[in-house]
Structures are given as structure tokens and as C-alpha cells.
C-alpha positions as CSV (number, residue, x, y, z in Angstrom):
1,M,18.4,22.2,-48.0
2,T,21.3,24.8,-48.7
3,E,24.5,23.6,-50.9
4,S,27.4,24.4,-49.5
5,R,30.2,23.6,-51.7
6,V,30.7,21.4,-55.2
7,W,33.8,20.1,-56.2
8,R,35.2,17.3,-58.3
9,E,36.1,14.2,-56.2
10,E,39.7,13.0,-56.6
11,D,40.4,9.2,-55.7
12,S,43.9,9.2,-55.5
13,G,44.3,10.4,-59.0
14,K,42.4,6.9,-60.2
15,E,39.6,9.1,-62.4
16,E,41.7,11.9,-63.7
17,R,44.1,9.0,-65.4
18,R,41.3,7.4,-66.8
19,N,39.0,10.2,-67.9
20,T,42.2,12.0,-69.5
21,A,43.2,8.5,-71.5
22,M,39.7,9.0,-73.2
23,S,39.9,9.8,-76.9
24,H,35.8,10.4,-76.9
25,A,34.6,14.0,-76.9
26,V,32.7,13.5,-74.1
27,R,33.5,12.6,-70.5
28,Y,31.6,12.1,-67.2
29,E,33.1,12.5,-63.8
30,I,32.0,12.3,-60.2
31,L,30.8,15.3,-58.0
32,A,30.4,15.8,-54.8
33,S,28.3,18.1,-52.7
34,R,28.2,19.1,-49.1
35,L,24.6,19.6,-47.8
36,T,23.0,20.9,-44.9
37,Q,19.5,20.0,-43.6
38,D,18.5,20.9,-40.5
39,G,21.8,21.7,-39.4
40,V,23.2,18.4,-40.5
41,D,25.7,18.4,-42.8
42,Y,27.0,15.3,-45.1
43,L,27.6,14.3,-48.5
44,S,25.9,13.5,-51.5
45,Y,27.4,12.6,-54.9
46,G,26.3,13.8,-58.5
47,I,27.5,13.5,-61.6
48,R,28.6,16.3,-64.4
49,C,28.8,15.6,-68.0
50,M,32.0,17.3,-69.5
51,A,32.5,18.0,-73.5
52,D,35.9,18.8,-75.3
53,R,36.1,21.8,-77.2
54,E,38.7,22.6,-79.2
55,G,41.0,21.0,-76.5
56,T,39.2,22.7,-73.5
57,W,36.9,20.6,-71.4
58,I,33.4,22.4,-70.3
59,Q,31.0,21.8,-67.9
60,L,28.0,20.7,-70.3
61,D,25.5,19.8,-67.6
62,A,25.4,18.4,-64.4
63,V,23.0,16.2,-61.6
64,L,23.6,16.8,-58.1
65,D,22.3,14.7,-54.9
66,I,21.9,11.5,-57.2
67,S,23.4,8.9,-54.3
68,F,25.0,9.3,-50.8
69,Q,26.7,6.1,-51.9
70,R,29.6,7.1,-53.8
71,E,29.7,3.5,-55.4
72,V,26.5,4.0,-57.2
73,V,27.5,7.1,-58.9
74,A,31.4,5.8,-59.7
75,D,29.4,2.4,-61.2
76,L,27.0,5.0,-63.4
77,V,30.4,7.3,-64.4
78,D,31.9,4.1,-65.3
79,L,28.8,2.7,-67.5
80,F,28.7,6.5,-69.6
81,N,32.2,6.6,-69.9
82,R,32.9,3.2,-71.2
83,R,29.6,3.4,-73.4
84,Q,30.4,7.0,-74.5
85,L,26.8,8.1,-73.5
86,S,25.8,11.2,-75.9
87,G,25.3,14.1,-73.4
88,L,22.0,14.5,-75.2
89,H,20.9,11.6,-73.1
90,F,22.9,11.8,-70.0
91,R,20.0,12.8,-67.6
92,E,17.5,10.4,-69.2
93,A,20.1,7.8,-68.4
94,I,20.4,8.6,-64.5
95,L,16.5,8.5,-64.4
96,D,16.8,5.2,-66.6
97,R,19.0,3.3,-64.2
98,L,18.0,5.0,-60.8
99,N,14.0,3.7,-61.7
100,A,15.2,0.0,-63.1
């Protein structure tokens, strides 16, 4: 399987507005990856963990290819942002939610 491109998904600006309005130093965003397997392209969704460092958002970590269903990943992003999940627990929280 090869990854051809990863980008921040823009959902008519809704995700961007919600994330920039947040006041804490960590935020989570949906990533979409176009993957190719056996000559077939498909979209898979993941999450990246971003941290505010002196006014600049930097990527701390990312987990790609969590689900083919955007809503599953969007629900996780919303939960992590609402609960202000620490970046230290990012990967563990994804595994916990997917294995529940």
C-alpha cells in the first residue's frame, strides 16, 4: 500500500472555525489520505495532534488510516477537542476508542 497524499480536510470551513476558536494549547484535526492498494485508490481518515507554540501551530503527532468512515474520525476529533485531551495520551486514546 502506498500513500500518495495527506492533507487537512476542509469541511466548508466548519472544522477550521471550531479549532481556531479553542483557547487551549492542543487541538486535533482530521486528516484525509489518498491510499492505493492493488491499483485501487481510496480515502482513509486519520487524526493529527497540533500544539500552539508561541502563536504557531505545530504538528506533534499524527495517526493515519484510522477509518474509511469520516464520521467515525470526526467523532473522535470532536471528543478529543471537547475533553482537551493531552497529546501524551493521543495514541492510547485512539486505540481505546477503536477497541471499545
